[in-house]
C-alpha positions as CSV (number, residue, x, y, z in Angstrom):
1,X,-14.2,3.1,-4.3
2,X,-11.3,5.4,-3.9
3,X,-8.0,4.2,-2.7
4,X,-6.3,5.1,0.9
5,X,-4.1,6.5,0.9
6,X,-1.1,4.1,3.3
7,X,2.2,5.5,3.8
8,X,5.1,2.4,4.2
9,X,2.6,-0.2,4.1
10,X,2.6,-2.5,0.6
11,X,-0.3,-3.0,1.9
12,X,-3.4,-1.4,-1.4
13,X,-6.9,-0.2,0.5
14,X,-10.1,0.7,-1.7
15,X,-12.8,2.0,0.6
16,X,-16.6,3.3,-0.2
17,X,-19.7,4.1,1.7
18,X,-23.2,1.2,0.6
19,X,-26.7,2.2,1.7
20,X,-29.5,1.2,0.4
21,X,-29.6,3.6,-2.8
22,X,-26.3,3.3,-3.9
23,X,-24.8,1.3,-5.4
24,X,-28.2,1.6,-7.1
25,X,-28.1,-1.7,-8.3
26,X,-28.3,-3.1,-4.7
27,X,-32.3,-2.0,-5.1
28,X,-32.9,-5.0,-7.2
29,X,-31.0,-6.9,-4.2
30,X,-34.1,-7.5,-1.7
31,X,-34.4,-10.4,0.4
32,X,-36.9,-10.2,2.8
33,X,-37.0,-6.1,3.4
34,X,-33.1,-6.5,3.5
35,X,-30.9,-5.3,1.1
36,X,-28.5,-8.2,-0.6
37,X,-25.1,-7.1,-2.0
38,X,-24.1,-9.9,-4.9
39,X,-21.8,-11.4,-4.9
40,X,-20.8,-10.5,-8.3
41,X,-20.3,-6.7,-6.3
42,X,-17.9,-8.2,-4.4
43,X,-16.1,-9.5,-7.2
44,X,-15.7,-6.6,-9.7
45,X,-14.9,-4.6,-6.5
46,X,-12.0,-7.0,-6.3
47,X,-11.8,-7.4,-11.1
48,X,-11.5,-3.7,-11.3
49,X,-9.4,-2.9,-8.5
50,X,-6.6,-5.5,-9.1
51,X,-6.7,-3.8,-13.0
52,X,-5.8,-0.7,-11.6
53,X,-3.3,-2.0,-9.8
54,X,-1.5,-3.6,-12.7
55,X,-2.2,-1.0,-15.2
56,X,-0.3,1.7,-13.0
57,X,2.6,-1.8,-12.8
58,X,3.2,-2.0,-16.5
59,X,2.8,-0.4,-20.1
60,X,0.1,-2.7,-21.4
61,X,-3.3,-1.6,-21.0
62,X,-5.7,-4.2,-22.6
63,X,-4.2,-7.0,-20.3
64,X,-6.8,-9.3,-18.4
65,X,-6.6,-10.7,-14.9
66,X,-7.4,-14.1,-13.2
67,X,-9.8,-13.9,-10.3
68,X,-9.0,-17.5,-8.2
69,X,-10.4,-19.1,-5.2
70,X,-12.7,-16.5,-4.5
71,X,-14.6,-17.1,-1.5
72,X,-18.2,-15.8,0.1
73,X,-18.1,-15.5,3.5
74,X,-20.7,-14.4,5.3
75,X,-23.5,-11.7,3.2
76,X,-23.2,-8.1,3.4
77,X,-26.7,-6.7,4.4
78,X,-27.1,-2.4,4.3
79,X,-29.9,-1.4,6.0
80,X,-32.5,1.3,5.0
81,X,-31.1,3.6,7.7
82,X,-27.6,1.6,8.4
83,X,-25.2,2.6,5.9
84,X,-21.8,0.7,5.3
85,X,-17.9,1.7,4.7
86,X,-16.7,-0.7,2.8
87,X,-13.1,-2.0,2.1
88,X,-11.8,-4.2,-0.5
89,X,-8.0,-5.0,1.1
90,X,-5.2,-6.3,-0.9
91,X,-1.9,-8.0,0.0
92,X,0.8,-8.6,-2.7
93,X,1.5,-12.2,-2.1
94,X,4.4,-13.7,-4.4
95,X,4.4,-13.8,-8.4
96,X,2.0,-10.3,-9.0
97,X,-0.5,-11.7,-7.1
98,X,-1.7,-9.9,-4.6
99,X,-5.5,-11.2,-2.0
100,X,-8.2,-9.7,-1.4
101,X,-11.1,-9.5,1.1
102,X,-14.3,-7.8,0.9
103,X,-14.9,-6.1,4.9
104,X,-17.2,-3.1,6.3
105,X,-18.5,-1.8,9.6
106,X,-21.2,0.3,10.3
107,X,-20.8,3.9,9.3
108,X,-19.3,6.0,11.9
109,X,-17.7,3.4,13.5
110,X,-14.9,3.0,11.8
111,X,-11.9,3.8,14.2
112,X,-14.0,3.6,17.5
113,X,-14.7,-0.3,16.8
114,X,-12.2,-1.8,15.7
115,X,-13.8,-4.9,16.2
116,X,-16.4,-4.8,14.7
117,X,-15.5,-5.1,10.9
118,X,-16.9,-8.1,8.8
119,X,-15.5,-10.4,6.1
120,X,-17.6,-10.8,3.5
121,X,-15.5,-12.4,0.8
122,X,-12.2,-13.8,0.4
123,X,-10.5,-14.0,-3.3
124,X,-6.7,-14.2,-5.2
125,X,-6.3,-11.6,-8.2
126,X,-3.3,-12.0,-11.1
127,X,-2.4,-10.8,-14.2
128,X,-4.3,-13.6,-17.1
129,X,-1.1,-15.5,-18.6
130,X,-3.5,-17.0,-21.1
131,X,-6.4,-14.3,-21.8
132,X,-6.5,-12.2,-24.3
133,X,-9.6,-9.7,-24.7
134,X,-12.3,-10.2,-27.4
135,X,-15.2,-8.8,-28.3
136,X,-18.6,-11.3,-28.5
137,X,-22.2,-11.9,-29.9
138,X,-24.2,-11.4,-27.0
139,X,-27.0,-11.8,-29.2
140,X,-25.4,-16.1,-28.6
141,X,-24.5,-16.1,-25.5
142,X,-28.1,-14.9,-24.9
143,X,-28.9,-17.9,-26.4
144,X,-26.5,-20.0,-24.6
145,X,-28.4,-18.4,-21.1
146,X,-31.9,-19.8,-21.7
147,X,-32.5,-20.5,-18.3
148,X,-35.5,-18.0,-17.0
149,X,-34.1,-16.0,-14.5
150,X,-35.6,-16.1,-11.1
151,X,-36.6,-13.2,-8.4
152,X,-34.2,-12.3,-6.4
153,X,-36.0,-13.0,-3.3
154,X,-36.5,-16.4,-4.7
155,X,-32.9,-17.1,-5.3
156,X,-32.0,-16.3,-1.8
157,X,-34.6,-19.3,-0.9
158,X,-33.4,-22.0,-3.1
159,X,-29.9,-20.6,-1.6
160,X,-30.2,-20.6,1.2
161,X,-32.3,-23.5,1.4
162,X,-29.8,-26.1,-0.5
163,X,-27.0,-24.5,2.4
164,X,-29.7,-26.1,4.8
165,X,-30.5,-22.9,6.4
166,X,-34.7,-22.5,7.4
167,X,-36.2,-19.0,6.5
168,X,-39.4,-17.9,8.7
């Protein structure tokens, strides 16, 4: 997303718009005819934003970022005819850490209905003190991950059932 200028604010915000076909990976996450944004999208937004912020603050361009305390609170659903404005809000904490929030509202209602914003995920990010960037053998990773992939609809049905929900 695009970083929003917020003069006189310590808070940092990035904003983008999700539609049923943007970002293009959303087409792979259909559930009962609705597009559900995968949690990995929220994780990636937080990590990329943190990396951009920390690189601006440091000379080290090879730093790793830790993501902690991730909570997925509410599914981000994008319907065909209803784009959503998505913001990543980063609030500074002590020790060069940031609290992150992924939220969205119906596109066009950002200012007219401030209570329509939904909070989808929260987390914290910081510069990793222990991680180093290394290369890895992709084939070895694939061998370790031998579980059969589920279709997205099957995955969400299992997830909702595990959480005690029923889908009609």
